[in-house]
N, C-alpha and C positions, 0 to 999 in steps of 0.2 A: 504494500500500500504506500509506504514511504517513497519507494522508487517511482510509483505512478504519479504521486503528487509532484515529485521533483521534475519528472518528464513533462507533466502538464505545465508546470511553471516555466520550464525552459522553452516549451513550444510557444507559450504566450510571449515570452521575451523575444523569440525569433520573429513572431508575427508583428510585435510592436516595433521591432527594429532596434539597432544598437543605441539609439538616442533616447529610448523610452522604456527602460526596464522598471520593474515594480519597486525595487529598492536598491540603494547603493549606487556606486558609479556605473556609468554605461559601459557595457562590455562590447568589445569589437566583434565583428563576425567570426574572426578566427577563434577568439576566446569562447564564443558560444558553441561553435562546432567542437572544440576541444572539451568543453563541459559536457556536451552530449555524448561524446566518445567515452568520457570518464564514467558517466552514469550507466551507459550500456555495459561497461566492463567491471562495475563495482562488485558484481556477484563473484568475481574471481579474486577479490581481495582489494585492499586499499591501493589507490593510485595506479589502478590498472585501466588502460584505455583500449576500447574496441577499435580495431583498425581494419579497413577493407583493402584487400589485396587483389588486383586484377589478375585473374588466372592466366598463367603463361608468361607473366612479366614480373619485374621487381617493383612495379609501381604500387605504392601504398598511400591511403588517404584516411585521415580522421573522418569519421562518418557523421553526416547530418541525418535528420529524421527521414527525409525522403529517400536518401541513398540506402539507409538501413533497411527499409522495407522493400525497395526495388532490387537491391543486391546487384546493381549494375553501375558501371562507370563507362561512359561513351559506348553504351550498348553491349559492353563485354561483361560477362559474369564475374562476380567477385566472391572471395571467401573471407570469412571473418576470422581474424586472429586477435590475440590479446597480448599486449605488450605493456611494459612500464611507461607511464605517462612521462613527458619530458621533465627531467630534473629528479627522477627517482630511480631506485634500483632494488633488486631482489636481495633477500637475506636468507641464507640456507636454513631450511626448516620452517620458515615463516610463509604465510599465505600472502599472495599479492606482492606489492612493491612498497614495503613499509618505510624504507630508509631513503632519506634525501641524499642525492649524490654529494660527495665531499667537494667542497669549494676549492678550486685551484686556479692557477693563472690561465690565460687564454691559450697558451701553447699546450698545456696539459689537457685542457678541456677539448681541444680539437680531437685528440685521441679518444676521449670519452664518447663524443657524439658520432664517431664513425668517419672522421675526415683525416685519417692518418697520412694520406697522400699530400694533403695540404701541409701537415707537419713536416713531411719529408722535403717538400720544396722550400718550406720556410728555413729548414736547416741549411739548404744549399746557398741561400743568400747570406751575406755577412752581417747584415744589419737588422733583419726583421725579427729573428728569434729573441734577441735581447729586449726589443720593444715589447714583444708579446709576454715576456716573463717579468718585465719591469713594472714600475709604477705608472699609473695613468688610468684612463678610462676610455675603452675602445669598443667598437662593434665590428665583428667580422662576419661577413656572409660567406661561409666556408663551403666550397664545392665538395660534394660527396666523392668518395673514391671512384664510384661509377662515372661521375661527371668528368673527372680527369681522364679516365680510361676511354671515354667516348670522343675525346678531342681528336680531330684529324692529325695524323702523324706529323705532317709538315708544320702545323701550328705548334704542336708540343715541342718539336725539334727546335723551332725558332726561339722558344722560351728558355729551354734548358741549355741552349748553346750560348746564352748570354745571361747568366743567372743574376748578376748584380745590376742589370739594367732592365732587360725585357721581363724576366721572371719577377724581379722585385717590383717593377711598376705594375705588372698584372696583379700581384698579390695585394699591393697597396690600394689598387682600385676596388678591391673587395672590402676595404676597411673604412670606417668612419671614426673620427677622433672624439667620440663620446658614446655613452651607453644609450642605445635605442631599442626599446622593447616593442612587441607587436602592437600594443595598444596605442603607440605613437605613430605607427606606420599607416598613414592615411592614403586613401585612393587618390592617385594623381600627383602626389608630392614628389619632390626631388631631394635627395640627400647629397651632401657634398662629400666626395670620397677623399682619401688621403693621397690620391695620385693627381697632382696638378689641379686640385679642387674641381675635378670633373664630376658631373652630376650622375647619380644613380637614380633610375626611375622606379618608383614604388607604386604598386597597384594592389589595393585591398578590396576584394570583391565581396558582394553580399553572400555568396555561398561559402565564405570563410577562407577561400584560397588567397594567399598573398604571393605576389611575384616581385622579383627584383630583376629589372631588365629582362622580364619575361621568364626568368628562372623561378621555379616554384619553391617556396619554403617547405622543407620536409620535416624538420624538427626545429622549433623556435624557442627563444628565451632560455637558453642554457647559460645560467649565470656563471661568471668567473670573478675572481678577486679583483681583476682589473678590467672588467667589461662584460660583454655578453656575446655568445656565439649563436648564429642561426645557420642551420645546415640547408643548402640549396642543391637543386638537381642539375645545375649547369655551371660551367665556367663562364663568367660574364666578361664582356669587353666594352671598351669605351664607346660612347655614342657621340658622333661629331656632325653628322649631316641631318638636315631636316628632310621632310617627305619630298619636297620639290627637288632638292639636290640629289636624292637617291633616284628619282625618276629620270633626272638629267643624265646620270652616269650608267644606267642599266640599258644594255642593248635591246632587251626584250620589250622595252617600253617606247619604241620609236613612234608608233601611232598614238599612244597615250600622250606623249610629249606634245605632239601637234594638237591634240584635242584639248589639253589643258591650256595651252597658249591661246587657242581660239576662243575658249570659254571665259578666259580671264580669271580662272581659279588659282593661278599660280600664287597670287598674293595670299590666299587662304592657306595654301599648302606649305608656304615658307614662313608663315606667321606663328604666333604662339598658340598653344592649345594642346590637347591630347586627343587625337583622332585615331580611328582605325580606317585605313585606306585599303579596300579590296581592289587592288590595282590590276586592271585588265591587261593582259599581255598582248603582243602582236597576234598571237594565235586566236585570242578571244575575239578580236576585231575581224579577223579573217573568216570566222564562222558564220557571220550574218550576211545576208544578201548585199551585194554592192550597192543596189538601189537604196536600200534602207540605210546603209552606212553613210552614203553620200548625202542623203536627205538630212540625217541628224547632224553630220559634220557641217552642213551648210546652214543650219538653223541654230543660232547661238542660244536661244532659250531652251530648245530641246536638248542641246548638247550639255548645258549646265545641269538640267534635270537628270540626264544620263549619268554624268560624273558624280553629282551629289548623291545619287542612289547607290554609289559605291563607297560613300564615306559615312561611317558610323560616328555617332556623337561622342563616344568615349573610347579610350584605348582598351582593346580586348586582346589579351595574350592568349595563345592557344592553350596553354596549361591551365587557364582558368575555366575552360569549358569542359564540363564533365557530363553534361546533358543538354538537351535542346533549350534554347531561350530566345525570346523575341527581342530584337534590337532595332531602334529607330534610326533611319538614315537622315542626312541633312535634307534630302528631298521630301521627307515626310512619310515615306512608306516604312513598312515593318518587314525586316528580314528574319527568317528563322535560322539562327546560327546554332549549329550542333556539332556532333562528332561521331565518328564510327571507328572505334579502335584508335589508331594514331592519326587518322585523317579528319580534318575539319570539313564540315559540310555547310552549304548555304542552300536554304530551302530544300533540304534533304538530299542534295547532290554533292558528291565529292569533287568539287571543281577547283580547289585550292592546291596549287602545285608547289608553293614555297611559302613558309609561314614564319612569323615572328622576326621580320626584318625591322630592327629598331631604328627610330629616328628621334631627334630631339623633341619633336612635337607629336609623337604617337608611334604607331606600329603599322607596318605594311604586310599584307598577305597577297601573294601573287595569285591571280584568279584567271582561269583559262576559258571563261564563258562570260559574255556580257550580261549584266543584270539591267535590262532595259525597262524602265518604269512605264506605267500606263501613260503618264504625262508626256512621254516622248514618242508615243505611238499614234498612228493614224486610226481612224475608226475601223477601217478595213482590217488592220492588224489586231485591234482589240477584238473584233468579231471573230477572227480566225481562231482565237484562243478560247472562245465561249461556245456554248451549246446552241448556236444559232446558224449553223452552216446552211440549212435549207433556205432560210431567209436571204442569206448572202447569194446563194445560187439563183434565187428568184430575181434579185437585183441585177445580177450579171446578165441573165436572160433578157431582162427588160431594158438593158443598156443604161442602168442607173448607178452602177457601182462606183463610177468616178466621183459621185458626191461624197463617198466615204474615204477617198484617198487624197482629196485635195485640201484646200485651206478654208473651206466653208465652215463657219461656226454653226453647228447644228447638233441635234440630238436624234439618234436613231432608236426608234421603239421597235426592238427586234424580237419577234415571237420565237419562243423556244422550239427546238426540233420536234418535241413531243406534240406540238400543236398540229403538225402535219403527219401524224401517224397513219392517217388514211390516204396519204398521198398529197403531193403539192398541187396547187391549182394551176391551170394553164395560164400562160401570159397572153393577155389581150389588152385593149385600151382601158377597159374598166379596172383590170388588175394593176396595170401600170399606174393609174391614178391612185388606187388604193395604196400601193407601195410608197408613192410620193407623200401620201398622208400619214405614213409612218415616220416621216422625217420632219422634225420641228425646226423652225428657222433660227433657233439660238442654242447655244451650249448651256445646258441646264445641269443642276445638281438636285437630286430628289429631296435633299434636306431643306431646300428653300421653296419647294412647292407648297401651295396652300389651297384649301377647299374653295372651289368656285373660280379658281384661276383659269384663264383661257390661253391656249397655245396655238400659234399660227403655223401651219404646215406648208411644205413645198407644193402640196397639191391644192392649196387654196382654202382648206377647211380650218375651222376653229375647233379645237378639242378642249374639253373641260377636264379639270382635275377634281377628283373626289377623294377626300381624306376620311378614312374610317379608323376604328380603334386598332385593328390589326392589319390593315392593308392600305396601300396607296395606289389609286387607280386613275387611269386616263381613259375616259369614256368607259367601254365595257371591259377593257384590258387592265390587269393589275401588274405592278412591278414584282418580278419573281426573284430577283437577286440584287445585290449591291451594285451601285453604279460603277461603270468603268469610265473614268474621265481621261480622255486622250489629249493630244496636243491642241487640236481644234474642235473636236467633237466628243460627245458623251454617249455611251451605250447604255440604254435601259433594256434589260432582259424582261420580256413581257410574257404573261401566261396564256395569251390568245391573240388572234388577229383582231385589229381594231375594226369596228364598224361605225364610222363617223355618222352623225345624225343627218337624215335626209329631209326632214320636215318636222312639223309639230306632231304632238300625239294624235290629233285628229287626222293629220295627213297620213300617218302610219296606219291608223285603223281603217281609213277609207281605201287605202291602197292595198289592203289585204282582204281577199274575199272571205276569209274565215271569220271576219268580224262584222259582216253586213248586218246581222241582227242587233249586235251591240251598238253599231252606229245609229240605227233607227231608234233604239232605246235612248241613246244619249240625246238625240234630237228631240224626242218626246219629253225628256226630263229637263230640257233647256240647259244642258251642260256643254254644248258645243263651244260657246264663247270661252268658257273656262279652260278647256283643253286646247284651244287655239292660241291663247295669249301666252305671253312670257310667264314662266313659272318653273317650279321644280316639283315634278310629280312622278310617283311610281304607280303605274296602272296595271292591275291584275285583270287582264281583259278576257272575259268569258268568250269562248268561240261559239259559233252557231251550234256546234255539237252540245255545248254546255246548256244552252237555252232549250234545245230540243229534248234534252234528257229530263227536263222538268215535267211534272204532270201537266197535261194540256190545260185543265181548269185553273191550276195554280199559276201557270204562265199567263193565261188570259187575264186573270184577276190582277196580276202584278202590272201588266202593261196598261191596264185600264185605270190604275190608281197612280196618278202622277206623283203624288207625295211619297207614296211607298217606293215607287220606282226610283225617284231621286235619292231617297234615303239609302236604298240598296246599292245604287251605282256609286254614290259617294263613299260607301264603305269599301269599294274596290279601288279607291284612289288614295295613295299615301301622300303625305304633305312634304316629302323630300325625295331626292333621287337616291335610290339604293340599287346598285348593280350587284350581280350575284357574287362577285369577288369580295364584296364588303360585308357579306352576311355573317360569316363565322358560324357558330353553332346555332344561335338564335338571336333574332332582333325583333323587338316589339315596335312596330311602325304605326304611328298615329294616322288614322284615315281622316278624310275631309268630313265624314259623317260623325266623327268624334271618338268612336271606339278604336281599339288598337288591333292591328293585324299581327299575327305571329308568323314571322318568316324564318325558316330554318334551312340549313344545308347539311346534308350527310351523304358521304360517298358520292359526291358530285351531283346529287339530286336535290333540287331546290323545292321546298314545299311552302305553301301558305295555308295557315290554319290546318296543317297536317294533310292538305291536298297537294299531290305532286303537280309541279308546273310543267306544261308541255314544251314551252320554249322560253328561254331567258334572254334578257339584254337586247331587246329590239330598241335601238337608241333613237330618240327624238330630240329636237332642239330644246324642248321644254320638259324633258323627262325620259323615262324608260318604260317600256311595255313588256309585261310577261304574259304569255298566252296560257290560259288555264281552261280545263275541260269540265269545270263545274261552276255554278253560281254560288258565291259565298253568301252566307247568312250572318247578319250582325248578331251579337250575343243575345240581345233582347228577343230575337226571333227564333232562337234555338231552344226547343223544349227542355232538353237536358240541362242547359245552363240556367234556364228560368227556374227549374226545380231546384238546382243547386243554390241559387240565390235565396229562394224561399227557405230552404233548409238552413242556410247560414243565418238568415234573419231570425228564424225560430230559435236556433241555438243561442244567438246573442240575447234574445228576450228572456230565455230561460236562465241564462247566466245572470242577467240583471235581477230576475225574480229571486234566484237563489241567494244573491247578495243581500237583497232586501229582507229575506226571511230570517237572516241571522239575528235580527233584532226584533223582539216582540213589539217594540214601539212602532216599527215600520210596517207591521203586518197589514194594516188598513190600506196600504198603498198597493197591495198585490192585485186587487180587483181590476183597476184600470190596465195593469200590465197584461193580465190574462185576456182582458177584453180586446186589447190591441193585437195580441197574438191571434185570437180567433178571427178577427177581421182580416188580418194578413193572409191567414190560411184559406179563408173563403175565396180570396181573389187569386 
């Protein structure tokens, strides 16, 4: 139970972040992860930490809560081992790691933490060992033995061939002339090294990983009498060039150099900051069609968007990525940065060929595939990546596809491929006009659309916008996916073909032989003017079949009673426009008669008052028409509902009578209550 409480407390601290713990000083992400590892290991004794080791490698990580349950690092399985937490050691015959490591000088501590190779190279220099054993206060980021062994042979040879200059300088670059613990290592900070005051770049990530010039801290905060030792997984080297300078000297960035110069981004890339540049190689540019590349290179705005889409807002070293995470680019899009084993991935693809090239203002990863943002694409390119290929084919057949590849500012309302599951319509003059009415004359964003807004199309029609609780519709068609906003145009993916309005509700009804009896009834009831004028109506239009299904005497009686006919017809007319895509599960729509209609949708079948609709979304300039095969009856005309109302009234009166009977003083008042009940029941 105590462990559970501590884990919950730690989870809350992780959720609140390093600046908002429940009590005491704020803990850094590294300290929180170490604390979690300690809690997971405490069953094995005091000061034992749970460590995750990637199977088949020597990589080890202190475990956070998420990794503990997933048991994976970069998609690779891990095993849990239990080791002494930093600063502690085992005692023979004792459980766990009860003893604190004896405090000694920096040189001796190097051997304790597993950096004996650093000790060896320190011995080879004439000056450094006395400093490490003498008075003072220092921090050393000590490469592990494996880190030294992984250095290229030519690099190591150049160091050991000149121990009192090259090797000494390299070791001094790993040192700071004061004690620096992990709680002081802040993300993006620079420490001044003991080699020519050169900077060391520090990054402290939310997942608890700390890097030093992109080398990961393996074991941190090992105290010594004259400082502190942090074990790291690489030998680090000085950083002298900014991102722009690295681009200038790398042969593989020839096209990138020209693109940066044309975009004017060189000022950003040589300035201050801490960025991650996913730098596209020549190969990356060669993979895209020459026409697309030339268009982007010749368009400064599209080019800036392209390059900004390769720049992350903060420096991200490869060692800090142990699982997928979303990162925002300067262009404003989000990239999924992840890893698969030793490979970095972008949006799930292993396209990074060289990683962790350090610059004074960030880090560069070479990338062999261009990350073209939507904002640098034409409408045609956006559509090619979406599930609207049938609509694009129709545009090509109609000779209209040039509208999507040029510089017109427009919005394409593209029906999904599923709309054409029964086959694409043939191209004729009418279909060509309809396709033009799927192109709005301005570049829109759905978040700025509002109810009642009108949109002008290339086909000359005005389309209306309808905003419902769970859908956003343009005429009868609703937006099915997020916008794709390109260089000049925006793609709205729609759930059906648009049917622009062709006349008023009365025009629609008169033009359809199914509604001839309804038109006559509307004329008799004097409602033609209402349905011809401007307004917003939803009309559930009974077909001739619906009227003919009524008993003849009932139909004759209805048509002969103008007042009753008007009442029933008004009950078929809602006082707002409700297209089928805006219905959801159930909508109660107020009618012109005053009562509400219950409109529902289930399994793509629309019903009104539980009666299935024969045809939906016949659009008119002042409303929408639904064809129905029954005549709807207002609640007051329905026997069952009238009986329900009487029962409810009786129940309410009995409740009142029961309340009155609780007091003898009120018993005389029961008579009128019962009298009222009897009168209601008689009617």
